[in-house]
N, C-alpha and C positions, 0 to 999 in steps of 0.2 A: 371388328370392322369387316364388313362383307367383301368377299372377293369379287372384283369386277374383271371379267375375262374379255379382252379385246384382241385376241390373237387367233381368230377363227380361220385366217388364211393359212395358218400352220396346221391346226387341227380343230375341229369343231368342239365346243363345250358350252352348255351341256349337250350330250348326245340325245338322240330321239328317246322319249320316255320308254322304258322297258328293255332297252338294248342289253344291259347287263343281265337282266333276268333271263333273256333268251339264251345268252351264252352259257349261263350257269345251268339252265335246264338241259341244254344239249349235253354238256359235259357230265351231268349227274344222272340224267334220265334217258336220253335218246342217243347216246354215243354209238355211232356206227360209221362204216366207211363205204360209201356208195361204190357199186360195181365190184365190191370185194366181199361183202357180208351177205349171207343168206338168212334173211329174217324179215319179219313184217315191218320193222322199223326203217328199213332202207328205202322203201318206196315213197313214203311221205317226204323224206329228205330229198330224194331225187326230184320229186314233183315241185318241192319248194324252190330248189335251185333253178329249175326250168322257168318257174314263175318269175324269179329274179332276173334271169336272162331276158325274158319277155318284157319285163318292166323297163330294164335298161334300154332294150331295143326300141321300145316306144318313146322313151325320152329323147333318143337321138335320131328317130325317123328311119330305123333299119328294119327291113321286113324279114330278116333271117335271124331269129334269136339264137339259133344254134351256133352262129358265128360270133356271139358275145363270149369271150374267153376270159376267165378270171385269173388274176395274178396278185402279187402283193401290193400293187398300186401302179401309179403312172410311170415311175422310173423304170420298173421292170418291163412294163409294156412298151415304152419307148425303146428300150434296149432290144426287145424282141423285134420290133419293126425295123429299126435302123440297122442292126447287125444282121438281121435275116434277109433283108431285101437289097441292101446297097453295098458297094465296094469302092475301092480307090479309083476305079474306072468311071464312076458316076459323079454327078454334080447335084447338089441339093440346095434349095433356097430356104433360108430361115429368116426370121425377122431380126432386127437389131435389139430386140428385147426378149431374147430367149433364156429359159432356165437352163442350168447346167445338166439337167436330165436329158436335154437335147444336145447340148454342145459337147459334153464330155464323151459320149459314144461316138460322135462324129470325129472328134480329134483323136480319140483312142484308135479308131479304125482307119485313120488317114483318109477319110472321105472328104473330097473337096466341097466347099460350100461358099455361098455368097450371102451377105446379109442385106435384106430389104430394109431400107431406111425407115425409121419411125419418126414422127414429128415430136415436138417438144412436150407433148402430152402422152406419148407412148403409142400413138395410133400408126399403124402401117400406112405408108404413102403408097397406095395401090397403083398409082400411075407409074411408079418406078419398077414394078415387077417385071414387065415384059422385056425391058432393056437388059435385065440380068440373066435371061434364059439363054442357055448355050445348047449346042447340038446334043450334048450328053447329060443335060439336066433331066432328072427323072422324077423329082418330087418336090413338094413344099411341105415342110414340117413346121407348124405354126402354133404358138401359144395363143389360145382363143381369148383368154382374159389374163391380163398381166398381174403377177404376184407382187410387183413393186408399184406399178402405175395405176392399177385398177381398170385400165382401158380394155373395153370389149371390142375385139376386131370385127370387121365386116366379113363375117364368115361366108355369106352368100357370094359376095363379089370376088373374094379370094378363090373360092371353089370354082366359080365360073371361069375365071382367068386360067386356072390350072386345067380345067376340062378342055378349054379352047385349044390349049397347047399339048394336050395328051399327057399331062403330068398327074401323078398321084398326089392326093392331098391328105395329110394327117394332121389332126388337131389335138393339141394337149389341152384337155378340158379339166385339169386339176382344180382350177379356180372358177370354171365356167358353169358346170352342172350344179344345180338345176336352174341357173339364172339366164343361160344363153340358149337360144333355140338352134338346134341342128336338124337338118333334113337330109340324112345321108343318101337315101335312095334317089330323091329328086335331084340333088346336086352332084350325085356320083362321087361322094366323098369316100376315100379309101378306108379311113379309120378315124375313130374318136377314142382316145385313151382317157380313162376316168379314174378318179380316186373315190374310195368308199368312205373315207373318214373326214372329209371336209363338208361340202355342201349337202352330201347325202346323209350326214349325221350318223354314220356307222363307225365301227371300230377301226383302229389303225391296222395296217397289214392287209387291207382289202382293197380291191379295185379290179381293173382289167382293161381290155381292149374290145371295143365294138368294131368289128371289121367287115368290110364287104366280103361276101363269101368267097369270091375268087381270090382275094388277097389272103384270107385265112388259110386257104388250101395251098397257096403258093409259098408262104413263109415257112422256112425250115425251123422247127422248134429250137428254142434256146436250150431246153431240157427235154430229153427223151428217156423213156423207161416205161414202167408199168402204168397202164391206164384202166385195167380191169376189163378191157374190151379187145377183141381180136388177139387174144393171148396165144393163139397158135402160131402167130407170125413174129419174127424178129425185126421186121421192118416197122418203121413209124406208121401208125394207123392213118388212114385218110379220113376217117370219120371225125366230124366236128361235134362238140368242141374237144373231144378226147385228144386229137392231134396236138393241141397246144396246151394241154393240162395234165402232163405226165406227173406221176407221184401222188402223194396224199395231199389233198387240198386243205385249206384252212376252214374246215366246215363250221366250227363254232363261230368264227368271224363272219362267214358267208350267211349263216342262218340269222345272225344279228343284223347283217347288212340288208337281208331280205325284209326284216322287220322295220328297219329304219327307212328303207325306200318306200314301203307301204305308208309309213307315217308322212314322209315328205310329199308323196303324191296326194295323200288325203288332205294335206294342209298347204298345198302349193301356193295358192293365192295369198294366204296370210303370211307365209314365209317370205315370199317375194315382196309383199307390201311392207312388212316390217323392215326388211333390209333397205328398201328405198327410203323409208322414213328416217331410220336411224342414221343412215349414211348422210342424208341431207342435213340433219341436225348437227352431226359431228363436223361435217365439212364446213358448214357456214360458221360454226362456233370456232373452229381452228383458225379460220381466216381473220378473226377479230383479235386474236391474241398476239401482242407485240413480241417480235423476236421469233415467231413461228412462220415458216413458209411452206405452203402445201405444194407438192410437186406431183406431176402425173395428170391423169384425166380430170378435166373440169367437171363440175357438178351438172352442167347442162349437156354433157356428152354421154354416150353409152358407157356405163361403168359398173363395176361391182362395189362392194363395201370396203375394198382395200384402199386405204388412204395413207400416203407417205408424206412425212414432213422433214424439213431440215431447220436448222437454227443458226443465225449469225451471232447469237448472244451466249449460248451455252452449248457444251458438248452434248450431243444427242444421247450418248451412252449414259452420261450422268443424269439426264432428264429421265430416261427409262428406268434407271436404278431408283431414283427418288419416287417415281410413280409406283414402282413395285414395293419398295421397302416401307415407305411412309403411308401410302394410300391403298395398297394391295390391288393396284391396277396393272394388269398384265398386258404387255405389248410385245413387239419384237424390234430389235435394233440391229443394224448391220447391212450386209449385202444380200441377204435373203436368197443365197445360192443362185444369184442372177447378176453377175458382174456386168454383163453386156447391157442390161437394163440401166444400170447406174452410169455406165459410160455414155449411154444415149441421153440420160436425164442430166448429166453433168454432176452427179453425186458420188462418183468414184474417186478415191477409194474409201471415203468415210461411210457411205451408205446413207440410209434414212431410218427414222423412227417410224414404224408402221403400226397403224391401228386398223383392226378389221372386226367390226361388229358382226353379230350372227343373228340367227332367227329368234333367239330368246333374249337378246339385248333389249333393255328397257330405256325409256326416255329419262328416267331418273339416273340410270347409270351413265348415260351420255352427259347429262348436266353435271353430275358429280365429277366426271373425268375432266370436263372443260374447266371447272372451278379448280380442281387439283393442279392442272397444267398451268393455269394462270398464276396460281400461288407459287408454283415451282419456278416459273419464269421471272417472277418479281422478287424472289427470295435473295 
């Protein structure tokens, strides 16, 4: 029985064609350490990395690719931003559907925050933002696309409200790129943090933060040390991106990410089109199955492929297990590291069963899944 993978919100599969080959080639043929190795192989790697920075900058509308800084992913990047810029004297606005990669750093550091309410589908009620702003409010940190609800937020309106009140705006784009449009320069967005292993179809352990240049220069690094540049100084370099990229980077992963980003950009219309088509087929099919309730963003509202369901007839963990064990259909069940989303949706503490088709999901896989789920519910 063929594996059907519907957990692309956790990590994409399959990856972009050739990703594994690129990593293998780097490790076996091109292995070098930029800014540290004197050899001809270093310069192509450096240029490839800058090309990756430029591609990410283009995706998010940022005119300074040198302030695209790589990390292990969104969680590390959010920790860099939150712990570097804010303190217990500040106040931050978040949505009522934030991931723990935002909430845990805030709570850990004792940084006061207020939750902007979301509606029953997971969309921020933007009319409620201004009433929550205090004299010491410094920023909004917002999940651009929900990993439980699938809801795509109104990035432009949120950024405009923030700019009107002199607030910094940071967007968690783990689920958003390459499906959500950002225009950092035009909207004066302070930062967009991104994951390499989800919509960009690259390997785990890759990602970063696309930062406004003044913000990148202002953030104290989470990690400081060797950068291979300005080595005569014991102070943290002011040069970007070195300032925020101390230590040896995950070069095999980043080379593979550069390859996958090229693939995504070269097939963007097809990738986005397939996501919309498969999401629509799955969403409408789920609505027809007795005992299944779809929660989160409606099919007629801005949304990603993330679809969450609950059931009043069967335990959702049991449903997920049957789909996996009997039909080899992979989903995810639980709280998805976002308890605040489930409190907003009324699905806490049980959580939801989450489906998330990807760029390579086929119509046959969707129909097979719907048939398997119907059989499971009727068993």
